[in-house]
N, C-alpha and C positions, 0 to 999 in steps of 0.2 A: 416633488421635484421632477423636472423633465429629465429625460435621458441625455447623457453627454454626447457630443459629436465626435466622430472618429474619422481619421484620414491618414493616408500615407505621409510620412515625414522623411526628411533627409537624414543621412547618417550623422551629419553634424548636429542637427537638432536633437536627435536621439542621444548622442554622446553628451551633449551639453546638459540635458535634463538629468542624466545619470550622475554626472559630476556633481550636481547640486544636491543629490540625495544622500542620506546617511549610509545607505548600502543598497546593493542590488546584486543579483547573481551574475557571474561572468558569462553565463549562458544566455543572458538577456542583453548583452552588449552588441553593437552593430558589427564588431569584428567577428563574432561567432558565426555570422552568416557566411563569411569567407571561408571559415574552417569547414563548415558543412555545405560546401559548394555543390554537392550532388542534390541538394534540396533547393527548391525555389524559395526565396526569402523576401520579406519586406519589413521595414520599420513602420510601426503604427503609433499614432499619438491621439490622446483624448483631449478634448477642449470643452470647457464649460460655455454654454451659449451666453452667459452673462459677461464673460471675459473671453471672447472668441479667439484672441491671439495668445492666450496663456495656456501652456501645456499643463495638464493635471494628471498625466499618466502616460507611459510608453510601453511598447511591447516589441520584441522580435518574434515574428511569426515565420515558422518554417513549414513549407508545403511539400508533403510527400505524395507523389502521384500513385494512384491505384493502377495495378497492372492492366494494360490494354485499354484503359478508359481515361480520358482527360478530366478526372476528378481527383480531389486531394484530401488527405488528412491534414488539417491545420494544427500545428503543434507549437506550444509556447513552453519551452523547457524552463522550469523554475520561475515562471512568470504568470501573468504580466506584472509590471512594476506600477502598481496602483495603490490606493489607500485601502488596504484590506480590513481596516477598522470601520469602513463606511457603513452607515446604517442601511443603505440600499445598494448592494453590489450590482444589482440589476442595471443601474444607470451606466455602469461600465460594460457589463457582460452582454446585455441585449444588443447594443450597437456592434460589439465584437462579433457576435453570431451572425448578424445581418451582413456585415462586411465580408466575413469568411464565406458565406453562402454566395455572395456576388462574385467572389473569386473562384468559385467552382468547388468549394469544400463540401464534402459529404459528412464531415464530423470535425469536432474540435477536441483537442486534448491540451490540458494545461496543468501545471504543478504549482499551486499557490505556495509562496514561501512563508507559510504560516505554521509554526510549531504547535503540536498538540500535547505531547508529554515529554518529560525529561527524567533521566535516571542518573544518579551520581556514580562515580567510579567505584565507590565503596559498595553501593547497592548491587552493582553488576558483579563485582568480585565475590560478594557473599552469595549471590544467586548461583554462580558457577560452582563455587565450593559446595553449596548445599545439594546441588544436583537434582533438585525436585521440580524445577521449572525449565523445560526445554526451550522455551521461547521468551524473548525479552518482553513481548507484549503481554505475557502472563504474570509478569512481576509488577508488584505495586509501585507506581512511579513516585518519585520524590516531589515532582511538580506536575500539576495538570493545568495547561494553559487555557483559560476561558475562551480566547480567540479561536482556538481550534474547533471547539464545538459550535461556536457562533457562525463561523464561516461555513462549516460543513452543513449546518442547518439551512443557511441561505442558499447554498449551491443545490441542495436537494429540492428546495422549493422552486428553484428556477429551472428544474428539469435536468440537471447534471447528474451523471451516474457516478457513484462512489467507487473508489479503488477496489479491485478484487484481489483476493488472496492468490488466485492463479492469474498471472498477467496475460493480457492480450497485447497486440501490437508490438511484440518482442520487448526488449529491455528498454525501460525508460530511465528516469533518474531515481536514485535511492530514496526510499521513504525513511530509512533509519540512517543517521550520520553520527559521527563522533566529533565533538567540538570542545575547545578549551576557551572558556571565557577570559578575556584579557582586560576588560574595563576596570580601571582603578587599581590595577596590579603593577608591581615592580618586577624586574627580572628575578629578584630573590623570592618574591611571593610565588612565582611560577615554579621555580626549582623546589621550593618547600612543598608545593602541591603534588609533585611527582612522587612515585613510589621509590623505594630505596634502590631498586635495580636500575631504574632510569638515571637517577642521580649518580650512581656509581659508574654507569657506562659513559655518561657525559664527561665525568672527571677522568675516566680511563682514556678516552679518546684524546682529551686535551693533553694528558701526561705523555701519551705515545706520539704526540706531534701531528695529529690529524688536522689538516688545514681545510677550511671551507671557504670557497670563493664564489663570486657571481660570474657565470659563464657568458659566452657570446654565441651567436648563431654557428660559428665555426666548431663549437663544442657539441653540436647536436649529434654528429656521427658517433662520437664516443659515448654520449648518453644512450643512443639507440642500441649500440652493441651491448652495453650493460643491461639495458632493458630487455633485450632478446634473451640474454643469459638468465635474467630473473624470471622471464616467462617460462623458459624450459624447466627451471628448478621448481617453480610454483604452479606449473600446469595450467597456464592460461594462454590464449592466443594473442600475440603481440600485434600492435598496429605497425604499419610500415613507416619507414623513415620519412617519406614525403608528407605524411600526415603531420608530423611534428614540425617539419620545415614550414608547412603552410600555417600551422597553429602559431608558431613563433612570429612569423611575418604579420599575420592578421591581428593577433592580440597585442603585440608589443608596439604596433604602429597605428593605433586607433585615433580617430579625430578627438581633439580636446584632451588627450591623455586621460581618458576616463578609466583606464585599466592599467595597473602596474603588473607586468609580466616578467618573470625572471627564471633563469635556469641556474641552479646551484650545483656545484661540484665539490665533493669531499676527496681529498688526496692524502695518501700516506706514503711518504718517501717517494713521491712522484707517481705512484700508482693510483688510478681512479678507483675508489672503493664504494662510492655512492654518488648518485646524481638524481636530482629532483626538479620538478616544475612547480613554481609558486605563483599564485595570482592574487591580486587584491583589487577590489572595487569598493571605494569608500571605506567603511569600517569593517568590511568582511574580507578575510583573507583565507586562502585555500592551499592545502597541499594537494596538488592535482594528479601528478604522476610521479612514481619513484622507481629507482633501480638500485641494486646493490650487488657487489661481487661475491661469489661463493668463497673465493680465497680472501684471506685477511678479515674474515668476519669478526675475529676477536679484537680488532682495533676499534670496533663500535662506530664505524662511519655513519651508519643509519641514525643512531642517536644524536651524533654530533651535528648532522645536517638538519635534523628536525629542530634541534635546539636553536640553530642559527636562523632558520626560517621563522620560528616562533618569536625569537628576539627581534628580528627585523620587522615582523608584523606589529609587535608592540611599539617599536620605535616609530613606525609609520602612522601610528594613531588608530590602528585597528582595534575593535572591541571584541573580536572573536577570531580564533584560529581554527579552521575547519579541516579535519582530516578525512572528510568525505565519507563514503558509504561503509556501512557494516551490515552484515546479515543479522537476522534477529535470533539466530540460534545461540543457546547457552549450554548445549549438550557438550560435556567435557570430551566426548569421543568424536565430535565433529571437527574436521580439519580447520573449519573457518573460525573456531574459537580462538586459535592462536593469534589471528589478526585483531580480534576484539581485545584480547589480553594485552597485546602490544600497545594499542591505542589507549586502553584504560590506564596504562602506566603513566600517561601524561597528567593524570589527575583531573581530567575534564569530565564531560558528561555525554551520555547518549541522548540524542534528540530524535523524536519521531515527528515527522511532518504530516500534514493532512493527506498527502499523497497526490497522485495524478488523477484528475477527474475528466470524464468524457461527456461531451454533448453531441448526440447524434443529430445531424441536420437532415440526412436522408437515411432512414432506418434500414432500408433494404441494402444500400451500398455499404453502410457502416457495418452491418452484420456480416456481409460477404468479405469485407476487408479484414475484419477481426478474425474471421475463420481462416483466411489465407495466412495471416501473420502467425497464428497459433500452430499451423501445420508446417511452417517452414523448417 
């Protein structure tokens, strides 16, 4: 079969294609280009020569300029949105590489949305308790996804470089995430799947009168104040308020309503005790950002707000609720284990994706840029 054709498409075409798909990452929506406005961006579409007007895949490509040189790293976060089960991925990827090179890219980076392995909540809990396996990747998975190995083999054959244990190009998207499968489940099923502590905390929040509502752009300032408090408590660097204002405007007002974007607030007796950002594209829903107050932690606002987001995802027809990234550490003495244990309480599963792959288009510039990003 001949290679597919690729060209720039409009945001409307891009959004319309995503709306017709079962799911796609919110990082591949046209609105994400507005969120990452410091990068040059374009929407790309693939077309089959046999049906030249019909889109068969799309991508949001972000171009990061190399210092002092007008050359770029072309980045497709959690994309592209193509048929990853295709017998010949080269039909998509060879035209992508050629197009990126024409745009001045010295290298490509992409994150195929293809799972490789899965671990149940019980398997993770037992591994932490046993203390014998410090990394999730060392634990025998409950499920090995054949597509993960198949896609990885194709990418290697096409000249793509596999993900490395030590990251270059600074932080990309997480390779390990925690997800709660929703397909075919009722709210009662979800509650039964949670551990006893989660069920007790949800019931406690309800008994104490915690109220969860969907917020408006006017609530972003209060969300951000709580988020900064959370960052100080949990020792991470918070994003500035304008970032979230831009994110709300860009993601909530995309063409064709391809993306459902909401801010949730949990109140107890008028006090904001938790605030989160929830996103859905097709059947995939995400808990994207969260914040909680140090005071009144005993009213369990964080559990209440998660339960509301999960319930709304189920009601909207989503088949997965994604709590985003986890580290792969299972060392009981590592501070990151607390986050894994919190997410494991939902009764979901840890999912390892095939990771972010690189294709050097100009090896000298690619190596120089990689070195620069590692030393920053």
